[in-house]
N, C-alpha and C positions, 0 to 999 in steps of 0.2 A: 559122619555128621551126627551131632547130638540131637536126639529126639526129645521133644518137650511134651510131656503127657500130663494132663490134668485128671485127677481122680476126684470124682464128685460122689461122695457117699451120702447115704440117708435112708430113711425108712421108705420114702416115696410111696406114701400110703394115703392118697394116690400121688403119682407124679403129676405136676401141673405146668401150665404155661410159664409161670414164674421160674421154675427150675430150668426149663429150656432156654429162656431168655438169659438167665444167669450164665448157663453153660456157653451160649453163643457169645455174650459180651466178654466173658473172661477169656475165651479162646481167642477172640479178636484182639483185645487190649493187651494180653500177655503173650501173644504170638505162640500159642500152643498148637501142636500138630494135631492133637486129638483130645477129646474129653471122654473119659470112661465113666459111665454112670454105674455105680456099684450099690445096689440095694443091700442093706444090712440084714444079716440073718437073725441074730438075737441081740438087738442093741441093749447095752447095759443101762442107758439112761432114758429109754423111751419104751413105750408099749405099742405094739402094732395091732391093728384091727383086722387085717386080712392075712392070708397065708403068704409065705415067702414066694411060692409059685405064682400067685395072683399078682404080687407086687412086681416080680420079674417080668411077667407077661405085659403088664401095663407099661413098664419102662421100655421093653422091647418095641411095643407098638408106638410109643411116643418118639423114640429116637431113630426108627428104621429109615426114615426119609431124609435124614440130615447128614450130609458128608462130614466126617470128622467126629461124629457122635457114635458111641457104641455101648453095649451092655456088657457088664462082667457079672457072672454068677459066683465069683470066688467066695464071697462071704456067705452066700446061701448054701454052699457045699460043705461048710465047716460045721462041726458040732460045738456047742457051748456059746458063750458070749462073744460078740463081734467087737474086738478091741482094735482100734485104728492102728496102734503100734504093731500088732501082729500082722495086719494086712500090709502095712508099709514094709515090714521086714521081708515078707514073702515077695512083694513086688520088686524090692531092691535086689533080691537074690535072682529073680527070674527075668528082669528086664535088662540086665546088663549095666555095666558102668557108664556107658555113653548116654544113658537115658536120664533126663532131669525130671524128677517127679514133683508135681505141684498138687497139693491137697486143697481142694476147694471146699470152703465151709461157709455157712451163713453167719451173720452177725451174732445170733443167739448162741451158736456154738462157740464163737470166740469168747463170749462172756463166761461160758460154762467150762472153758478148757481146763481150769484148775481142778475140776471134778473128773477129768479123763484119767484113764490109766496111763501113766508115764507120759505126761504132756511134753516134757523136755525131750524125750526120745522121739516123739512125733516131730517136733520142731527141728531135730537133728537130721531126720531122714527125708523130710520134704520141705519144700518152700510152701508156706501156708498163705493162701489167697483168701481174703475175707470179702464176701459179697455183702455190701451194706444194705440194710432194710429201712423202710420208713420208721422214723422215730428212734433209730439206733444212735447211741451216744458212745463214742470210742472210749470215753473216760471210764466206762464200766468194765473194760477189759484190763486184766491184771497187767501192770506196766512191764513186768518181766517177760510176758508173752507178747504184748503189743509191739514191743520194739523189734520182734523177730517175724512180724506178720506184714503182709502187703495188703492194704485196703483198696478194693477196687469198686469204683462207682458203677453201679448198674442201674438200669431203669427202675424206678421205685414203684413197684406194683405190690399193693397190699393184698396178696393172695396167700392163703394157707391151706394145707391139706386138711386141717381140723375144720375150717369153715366149709370146705367142699364136702367133707363127710356129713356135716350137719345139714347142708342143703340137700344132699341125697336122702338122708334120713327123713327129712320133712317134705320130701317129694317136690323140691324146687329145682329148676333147671341148672345145669352146670356147663351149658354151652359157653364157649369162649374162655372158660377157666382151665379146661383140660383139652388136649387134642381130641378130635372127633372119635378116633379109634379107641381112645381110653374111655370116653363117655359110653361108647357102645359096649365095651368090655364090662364096665361097671353095671350097666343096665342088664346085659345078657346074663351075667353071673349073680345078679342080685346082691352086689356088695353094698355094705354100709347101711343096709336097711335094718 
């Protein structure tokens, strides 16, 4: 039987409720068997505020109680920039031919896909699922890429890791924005201050 696996990559700095809801909705709507949350090691287009280990621990805490969700440390174990194409090639070699790989990305990533390393290769190796965000306009996605993507409507929550980091920095509560275990980890380790 063919396994359907969603790969949800990102900096997850920090992971928040919006990420978990997207994972849940896409798993349900696209009939995925599991969703693998994969924190990026050294993302080429973003800067991280915390260590790879802190981000992995927050993801682990966030997904531990959800059947079908899991953490992969693959990108964190590699040196150099984390290119999606390299990750997908690795997964394709190691997951076997019976596995269908679905790459879960946010709408902002869909718009920026032309800046990725080998975006055509990415589209050839995985079915790309785009989680739409508030205010997102599909017209902003390159038509050559858009025709090969599946857009998935998810609950529209305007939550961002950037806003959460700012709330922590200014000592405002982040309850209900991140899982309790993640909020405890941020507080205990003094992250984002």
